[in-house]
C-alpha positions as CSV (number, residue, x, y, z in Angstrom):
1,X,32.0,17.3,4.3
2,X,32.3,17.3,8.1
3,X,31.7,14.2,10.2
4,X,28.3,15.6,11.1
5,X,27.5,16.1,7.4
6,X,28.4,12.5,6.5
7,X,26.4,11.1,9.3
8,X,23.4,13.3,8.5
9,X,23.5,12.4,4.8
10,X,23.7,8.7,5.5
11,X,20.9,8.8,8.0
12,X,18.8,10.9,5.7
13,X,19.5,8.5,2.8
14,X,18.2,5.5,4.7
15,X,15.2,7.5,6.0
16,X,14.3,8.5,2.4
17,X,14.2,4.9,1.0
18,X,12.1,3.6,3.9
19,X,13.6,0.1,4.5
20,X,11.3,-2.4,6.3
21,X,13.8,-2.4,9.2
22,X,17.0,-0.7,10.3
23,X,19.5,-1.9,12.9
24,X,22.6,0.0,14.1
25,X,25.9,-1.6,15.3
26,X,29.3,0.0,16.0
27,X,28.7,3.2,14.1
28,X,27.0,1.5,11.1
29,X,23.5,1.6,9.8
30,X,22.0,-1.7,8.7
31,X,18.9,-1.1,6.6
32,X,17.1,-4.2,5.5
33,X,14.5,-4.6,2.8
34,X,13.4,-7.2,0.2
35,X,13.1,-4.6,-2.6
36,X,15.5,-3.6,-5.4
37,X,16.7,-0.3,-4.0
38,X,20.4,-0.8,-3.0
39,X,20.5,1.9,-0.4
40,X,17.6,0.3,1.4
41,X,19.4,-3.0,1.9
42,X,23.1,-2.3,2.4
43,X,25.2,-1.6,5.5
44,X,26.8,1.8,5.6
45,X,29.3,3.5,8.0
46,X,28.3,6.8,9.6
47,X,31.8,8.1,9.6
48,X,34.8,8.0,7.3
49,X,37.4,7.0,9.8
50,X,40.2,4.5,9.4
51,X,40.2,1.1,11.0
52,X,42.8,-1.6,11.0
53,X,42.2,-5.1,9.5
54,X,41.2,-6.8,12.7
55,X,38.5,-4.2,13.4
56,X,37.3,-4.4,9.9
57,X,37.0,-8.1,10.1
58,X,35.1,-7.9,13.3
59,X,32.6,-5.3,12.0
60,X,32.1,-7.3,8.8
61,X,31.3,-10.4,10.8
62,X,28.8,-8.6,13.0
63,X,27.1,-7.1,9.9
64,X,27.0,-10.4,8.2
65,X,25.4,-12.1,11.2
66,X,22.8,-9.3,11.6
67,X,21.7,-9.6,7.9
68,X,21.6,-13.4,7.8
69,X,19.7,-13.5,11.0
70,X,16.9,-11.6,9.2
71,X,17.1,-13.7,6.1
72,X,19.0,-11.1,4.0
73,X,22.3,-11.4,2.1
74,X,24.9,-8.9,3.5
75,X,25.8,-6.0,1.3
76,X,28.2,-3.2,2.2
77,X,28.1,0.4,0.9
78,X,31.6,1.7,1.1
79,X,33.0,5.1,0.2
80,X,36.0,5.0,-2.1
81,X,38.3,6.6,0.6
82,X,41.7,5.4,1.9
83,X,40.2,5.0,5.4
84,X,38.3,2.0,4.2
85,X,41.3,0.2,2.7
86,X,41.2,-2.5,5.4
87,X,37.5,-3.1,4.9
88,X,38.0,-3.5,1.1
89,X,40.8,-5.9,1.7
90,X,38.8,-8.0,4.2
91,X,35.7,-8.0,1.9
92,X,37.8,-9.1,-1.1
93,X,39.4,-11.9,0.9
94,X,35.9,-12.8,2.1
95,X,34.6,-13.3,-1.5
96,X,32.9,-9.9,-2.0
97,X,33.1,-7.9,-5.2
98,X,32.5,-4.2,-5.8
99,X,29.8,-3.0,-8.1
100,X,29.8,0.0,-10.4
101,X,30.7,3.3,-8.6
102,X,28.0,5.8,-7.4
103,X,28.5,9.5,-6.6
104,X,27.1,11.3,-3.6
105,X,26.6,14.9,-4.7
106,X,25.3,18.0,-3.0
107,X,24.4,21.6,-4.0
108,X,23.0,24.8,-2.4
109,X,19.2,24.9,-2.8
110,X,19.2,28.3,-4.5
111,X,21.5,27.0,-7.2
112,X,19.2,24.1,-7.9
113,X,16.1,26.2,-8.0
114,X,17.8,28.3,-10.7
115,X,18.4,25.4,-13.0
116,X,15.2,26.0,-15.0
117,X,13.7,29.3,-16.2
118,X,10.5,27.5,-17.0
119,X,7.8,26.8,-14.5
120,X,9.0,24.4,-11.8
121,X,7.3,21.0,-11.5
122,X,4.1,20.7,-9.6
123,X,4.8,19.3,-6.1
124,X,2.3,17.3,-4.0
125,X,2.5,15.8,-0.6
126,X,1.3,12.4,-1.8
127,X,2.0,10.5,-5.0
128,X,-0.8,9.8,-7.5
129,X,-1.1,7.1,-10.1
130,X,0.1,9.4,-12.9
131,X,3.3,10.1,-10.9
132,X,3.9,6.4,-10.4
133,X,3.2,5.6,-14.1
134,X,6.4,7.4,-15.1
135,X,8.5,4.7,-13.3
136,X,6.6,2.0,-15.2
137,X,6.9,3.6,-18.6
138,X,8.8,2.3,-21.6
139,X,12.5,2.1,-21.1
140,X,12.5,1.4,-17.3
141,X,12.6,-1.9,-15.5
142,X,9.0,-2.4,-14.3
143,X,10.0,-4.5,-11.3
144,X,12.6,-2.0,-10.1
145,X,10.2,0.8,-10.9
146,X,7.5,-0.7,-8.7
147,X,9.9,-1.2,-5.8
148,X,11.0,2.4,-6.1
149,X,7.5,3.8,-6.2
150,X,6.7,1.7,-3.1
151,X,9.8,2.8,-1.2
152,X,9.5,6.5,-2.0
153,X,5.8,6.6,-1.4
154,X,6.0,5.4,2.2
155,X,8.5,7.9,3.4
156,X,6.8,10.3,5.9
157,X,7.0,14.0,4.9
158,X,8.2,13.4,1.3
159,X,7.1,15.4,-1.6
160,X,6.4,14.3,-5.2
161,X,7.2,16.4,-8.2
162,X,5.4,16.0,-11.6
163,X,5.7,17.7,-14.9
164,X,2.5,17.4,-17.0
165,X,2.1,17.8,-20.8
166,X,-1.3,17.6,-22.4
167,X,-2.7,16.0,-19.3
168,X,0.0,13.3,-19.0
169,X,2.7,13.1,-16.4
170,X,5.9,12.9,-18.3
171,X,8.6,13.6,-15.7
172,X,8.8,12.8,-12.0
173,X,10.9,12.9,-8.9
174,X,10.7,12.8,-5.2
175,X,12.2,14.9,-2.4
176,X,12.7,13.9,1.3
177,X,13.7,16.1,4.2
178,X,15.5,15.0,7.3
179,X,18.6,15.6,9.4
180,X,18.9,19.1,8.1
181,X,19.1,18.1,4.4
182,X,16.9,17.7,1.4
183,X,17.4,14.8,-0.8
184,X,16.5,14.1,-4.4
185,X,15.3,10.6,-5.5
186,X,13.7,8.8,-8.4
187,X,14.4,11.2,-11.2
188,X,12.6,9.9,-14.2
189,X,11.5,11.3,-17.6
190,X,9.3,9.5,-20.0
191,X,11.4,8.3,-22.9
192,X,9.4,10.3,-25.6
193,X,9.9,13.6,-23.7
194,X,13.6,13.5,-23.0
195,X,15.9,16.4,-24.0
196,X,13.2,19.1,-23.3
197,X,14.5,20.3,-19.9
198,X,11.8,18.5,-17.9
199,X,14.2,17.0,-15.4
200,X,15.5,20.5,-14.7
201,X,11.9,21.5,-13.9
202,X,11.6,18.6,-11.5
203,X,14.8,19.6,-9.7
204,X,13.6,23.2,-9.5
205,X,10.3,22.1,-8.0
206,X,12.0,20.0,-5.4
207,X,14.4,22.8,-4.6
208,X,11.5,25.2,-4.1
209,X,9.9,22.7,-1.7
210,X,13.1,22.5,0.2
211,X,13.4,26.3,0.4
212,X,9.9,26.5,1.8
213,X,11.0,24.2,4.6
214,X,14.1,26.3,5.3
215,X,16.4,23.6,4.0
216,X,19.6,25.1,2.5
217,X,21.3,22.0,1.0
218,X,20.2,19.2,-1.3
219,X,22.0,15.9,-2.0
220,X,21.5,13.1,-4.4
221,X,23.1,9.9,-5.5
222,X,23.9,9.1,-9.2
223,X,25.7,6.3,-11.1
224,X,29.0,7.5,-12.2
225,X,28.3,6.1,-15.7
226,X,25.1,8.2,-16.1
227,X,26.6,11.0,-18.3
228,X,23.3,12.8,-19.1
229,X,22.3,12.9,-15.4
230,X,25.7,14.1,-14.4
231,X,25.6,16.9,-16.9
232,X,22.2,18.1,-15.6
233,X,23.3,18.0,-12.0
234,X,26.5,19.9,-12.8
235,X,24.4,22.6,-14.4
236,X,22.3,22.7,-11.2
237,X,25.4,23.3,-9.1
238,X,25.9,19.8,-7.7
239,X,29.5,18.7,-6.8
240,X,30.7,15.3,-5.7
241,X,31.2,14.8,-1.9
242,X,32.3,11.2,-2.2
243,X,32.2,8.1,-4.4
244,X,31.1,4.7,-3.2
245,X,30.4,1.1,-4.4
246,X,28.2,-1.7,-3.2
247,X,30.2,-4.7,-2.1
248,X,28.2,-8.0,-2.5
249,X,29.0,-11.6,-2.1
250,X,30.4,-13.0,-5.4
């Protein structure tokens, strides 16, 4: 990943999750939102460049002040790279703790489109109630699901993929397009329909929508512990660009 790729992915990520407000200070994006989506409410650097401890402490103080001024708890989204060692040290000394690791992965659109030989998911320019219902189905946190539906639904230019069986939407996902990238979000399959390749059809539908917009690369973010999702994404050609964790006050 080049510096330009990293900045584009971080800007596209924030754009896709539609926080209620975004600030920018010293090369950091500061999305702020009252919902449950971590990427919509955590400060993230736009480059992966080293900084000494004094600079790290100064940036952390600025970010903390900006979030608290708007009534939000400060959260930092830091790549697991040596260049952020000073930030991790300063955050640890300041009482922050890292959460479970998340992987940023990317793949060529043509590889993702080829993941499924079956018909790709239907893709619409607006979400419907059936699409939203997958996020609220059995096995998913209904509060988090409602927040994700709201965040993804308000992103301009997004598309919404659905797989229907017997008149019921049983798998869903969303795609966003900005800063030269397509991004995949909200991949969900109804509990009773898992293991049937439906998520692959969702990915194929989103990749096809990206190709129609002359987008050549897709990225997504996935919990490192989500083995089934990682296996699917590996088959679709995704590789890890970097790993990160959310740092929150203990």
